[in-house]
C-alpha positions as CSV (number, residue, x, y, z in Angstrom):
1,M,34.3,35.9,33.3
2,K,32.7,37.9,36.2
3,N,31.9,34.7,38.1
4,M,35.4,33.5,37.6
5,K,36.8,36.7,39.1
6,K,34.4,36.4,42.1
7,Y,35.6,32.8,42.7
8,L,39.2,33.8,42.3
9,L,38.8,36.7,44.8
10,S,37.0,34.4,47.3
11,A,39.8,31.8,47.1
12,V,42.5,34.5,47.5
13,L,40.8,35.8,50.7
14,L,40.4,32.3,52.1
15,I,44.0,31.5,51.5
16,A,45.2,34.8,52.9
17,V,43.2,34.3,56.1
18,C,44.6,30.7,56.5
19,V,48.2,31.8,55.9
20,S,48.1,35.0,58.0
21,A,47.7,33.0,61.3
22,N,51.3,32.1,61.1
23,A,52.5,34.9,58.8
24,Q,56.0,35.9,57.8
25,F,56.1,38.7,55.3
26,S,58.6,39.7,52.7
27,L,58.6,42.2,49.8
28,G,60.9,42.3,46.9
29,I,61.8,43.3,43.3
30,K,62.4,41.0,40.4
31,G,63.5,41.0,36.8
32,G,64.2,38.5,34.1
33,V,63.8,37.1,30.6
34,N,61.1,35.0,29.0
35,Y,60.7,33.1,25.8
36,S,57.1,33.2,24.5
37,T,55.2,31.5,21.7
38,I,51.7,32.1,20.3
39,D,50.4,28.7,19.3
40,N,48.4,28.7,16.0
41,D,46.5,26.0,14.2
42,N,47.3,27.2,10.6
43,L,50.8,28.7,10.7
44,K,54.3,27.8,11.9
45,S,55.1,29.7,15.1
46,S,58.4,30.4,16.7
47,S,59.5,31.8,20.1
48,V,60.6,35.3,20.8
49,A,62.6,36.7,23.7
50,G,61.1,39.2,26.1
51,Y,61.6,40.8,29.5
52,Q,59.8,41.1,32.9
53,V,60.4,43.6,35.7
54,G,58.3,44.3,38.8
55,A,57.6,43.5,42.4
56,F,56.4,40.6,44.6
57,A,55.2,40.1,48.1
58,R,55.4,36.8,50.0
59,L,53.1,36.0,53.0
60,G,53.5,32.8,55.0
61,G,56.0,30.3,56.3
62,G,56.3,26.8,54.8
63,V,53.1,27.4,52.8
64,Y,53.0,30.9,51.3
65,L,50.9,33.2,49.2
66,Q,52.8,35.3,46.6
67,P,51.1,38.1,44.7
68,E,53.1,39.9,42.1
69,L,52.8,42.8,39.8
70,Y,55.1,43.3,36.8
71,L,55.5,44.6,33.3
72,S,56.6,42.2,30.6
73,S,57.0,41.8,26.8
74,S,55.9,38.8,24.9
75,G,54.7,37.7,21.5
76,G,55.5,35.4,18.6
77,D,56.6,35.1,15.0
78,F,54.5,33.3,12.4
79,N,55.2,31.9,8.9
80,S,53.0,30.1,6.4
81,N,54.0,26.5,5.6
82,D,55.6,27.6,2.3
83,N,57.2,30.7,4.0
84,S,55.4,33.1,1.7
85,Y,53.6,34.9,4.6
86,S,55.1,36.2,7.8
87,A,54.1,38.1,10.9
88,H,55.8,39.5,13.9
89,V,53.7,40.2,17.0
90,R,54.8,41.9,20.2
91,F,52.8,42.8,23.4
92,T,53.7,45.0,26.4
93,N,51.7,43.5,29.3
94,L,50.8,44.2,32.9
95,N,50.8,40.8,34.7
96,V,49.2,40.0,38.1
97,P,49.9,36.4,39.2
98,L,48.7,35.0,42.5
99,L,50.8,32.0,43.4
100,L,50.4,29.5,46.2
101,G,53.7,27.8,47.1
102,V,55.5,25.5,49.4
103,K,59.1,26.1,50.6
104,F,61.5,23.7,52.3
105,G,65.1,23.6,53.3
106,P,67.2,25.5,55.9
107,K,66.6,29.2,56.6
108,N,69.1,30.7,54.2
109,L,68.6,28.2,51.4
110,N,65.0,27.6,50.6
111,F,63.7,25.6,47.7
112,R,60.2,26.4,46.5
113,I,57.4,24.9,44.3
114,M,54.6,27.2,43.3
115,G,51.6,27.6,41.0
116,G,48.4,29.7,40.5
117,P,46.4,31.9,38.2
118,I,47.7,35.0,36.3
119,Y,45.7,37.8,34.9
120,T,47.4,39.6,32.0
121,S,46.3,43.0,30.6
122,V,47.8,44.0,27.2
123,L,49.0,47.6,27.5
124,S,50.2,47.9,23.9
125,Q,50.8,45.8,20.8
126,N,53.1,46.0,17.9
127,N,52.3,43.9,14.8
128,T,54.2,43.7,11.6
129,F,52.6,41.6,8.8
130,S,54.0,41.0,5.3
131,Q,51.8,42.6,2.7
132,N,50.4,39.4,1.4
133,F,49.8,38.2,5.0
134,N,47.2,40.9,5.4
135,V,45.4,39.8,2.3
136,A,45.3,36.1,3.3
137,Y,44.5,36.7,7.0
138,N,42.7,40.1,7.2
139,D,41.4,39.5,10.8
140,F,44.6,37.8,12.2
141,G,45.6,40.8,14.4
142,H,42.4,41.1,16.4
143,Y,43.9,40.4,19.8
144,K,42.1,40.6,23.1
145,N,43.0,43.2,25.7
146,S,43.3,40.7,28.5
147,T,43.7,37.0,29.2
148,L,43.5,34.6,32.2
149,G,46.2,31.9,32.5
150,Y,48.2,29.9,35.0
151,Q,51.8,29.7,36.1
152,A,53.7,26.8,37.6
153,G,57.3,26.4,38.5
154,F,60.1,26.2,41.1
155,G,62.5,28.5,42.7
156,V,65.3,28.9,45.2
157,D,66.1,31.5,47.8
158,I,69.7,32.1,48.9
159,G,69.5,34.6,51.7
160,A,67.8,37.7,50.2
161,I,68.3,36.6,46.6
162,T,65.5,34.7,44.9
163,A,65.4,32.9,41.5
164,D,62.4,31.4,39.8
165,L,61.8,29.3,36.6
166,R,58.2,29.1,35.5
167,Y,55.9,28.0,32.8
168,E,52.9,30.1,31.9
169,G,50.0,28.9,29.8
170,N,46.7,30.6,28.9
171,L,43.2,29.4,29.9
172,T,41.7,31.9,27.3
173,D,42.6,32.5,23.7
174,I,44.4,35.8,22.9
175,N,42.8,35.7,19.5
176,P,39.6,33.5,19.4
177,D,39.2,33.8,15.6
178,F,42.4,31.7,15.1
179,G,42.4,29.8,18.4
180,Q,45.7,31.4,19.4
181,R,47.0,30.9,22.9
182,Q,50.2,32.3,24.2
183,N,52.6,30.3,26.5
184,L,56.0,31.1,27.8
185,W,59.0,30.1,29.9
186,A,60.3,32.7,32.3
187,L,63.5,33.0,34.3
188,S,63.7,35.7,36.9
189,I,66.1,36.9,39.6
190,G,64.8,38.9,42.6
191,F,65.9,40.6,45.8
192,K,63.9,40.6,49.0
193,I,64.0,44.2,50.4
194,L,61.9,43.4,53.5
């Protein structure tokens, strides 16, 4: 994990240097909704709705670098195949994606495609398990404090208003004991203040 962080930081610095030669800069705020699922090998899982709110910066012209920092909620619901066990899991997260994107179109109507890594730190978790669930899966709720994943998506800018639709997947398990990985779809609206 340490080496991955070093490589990621080196790549970020290299991209920042390349983009800054022809740099345009904008800063903005964003908020939106997401629908997350925690995949599980042994149980049926279903999506839950969450939120995201934070800030972003954009550096570059046609090719840009977009670091972000935002709070979000995510999680999942689980049921056994016979519906006798159930669990409800919610996380409050601090997310730090670093996206590389390409934008095209006229000045006041840009279309964008972007992708890149995301680091997620779990700030708090709220788990509700049925009584018999805890007996059957006594180590189910042992979730990691952070994960590394990726985001990919597209967006549009209309003047100072920006909108994104993204998919987020995890490169690391949030619970290695059960092979659980979280993924989500996120829709956000933002406003460029600079």
